[in-house]
N, C-alpha and C positions, 0 to 999 in steps of 0.2 A: 504494500500500500504506500502510496506517495504522500508524504507529509507536506502540508502547506504552512509556510511561515510568512505571515502577513506583518510586515514591518511598517505599515502606514500609520497606525495609531500613534498619536503624539507621545513624546516621552516626558516623564515627570521628574526623572532623576538621571544621573550619569549611567547607571546600570540598565536603564530602559532605552538608551540610545539605540537606534536601529543597528549600527555597526557592532556594538557590544553584544546585542542579542544574536545577531548573525554569527559572530565569531564563537559565541558560546555553543550554538547548535553544531557548527562545523567541527569544533574541537572535540565534542563528544563523539562524532563520527558514527552515530547510531543509525543514520538514515542512508539507505542505498540510493534513493531518489528523493529529491526535495524541490518543491516549487516555492520560489521566493517572490513575494510581492512587495515592491518598494517604490517609494517616490524617487524620482530622478535626482532631486536636489539633496535628498538624504544620503543616497548611495548611488553614484554614477555607475553605469554598466561596466565601464573599464575597471573600476575598483572592485566590483563584484567578481568579475572574471579573474583578476589577479589573486584576490584573497581565496576564492574557490580553488584555483589551481594549486596554490601553495598548501591547501588543506586536503588535497587528494581528490578533488571533485573537478568534473569538466562541465562547462555550460553547454548544454545540448541545444537549447532553443530559447530565444528571447522574443516576447510579444510586447509591443509598445502600445499603451493606451494613452489617453490625453495627458494625465499628470503622473502616471506611474507605469511600471512595466512588470511583467511576470516572466521569470526565468526558471527553466527546468534544469536542475543540476543532477548529475549522476556521479556516484562514487566510482573512481577509476579502479579497475582490477589491479591487484598487486601483481607485479611482473615476477615470473619465476625464472630464475637463471640457473 
């Protein structure tokens, strides 16, 4: 099942900031697939791609809406050498 992480609601503290919430979910690494919904001004797509890549996820698809976007992230397979 794909988890949806909606980062659009406004933050009330530092730990509620969209980037902090996003990093917390990625660092746990529990989700094979994740849909991230975020406002462009809170987290530009380029930043999302970079952070996801460094955390072992690839951005499979991005759909842009008026003020936000939805990005499908998929955990990369661990390479066996």
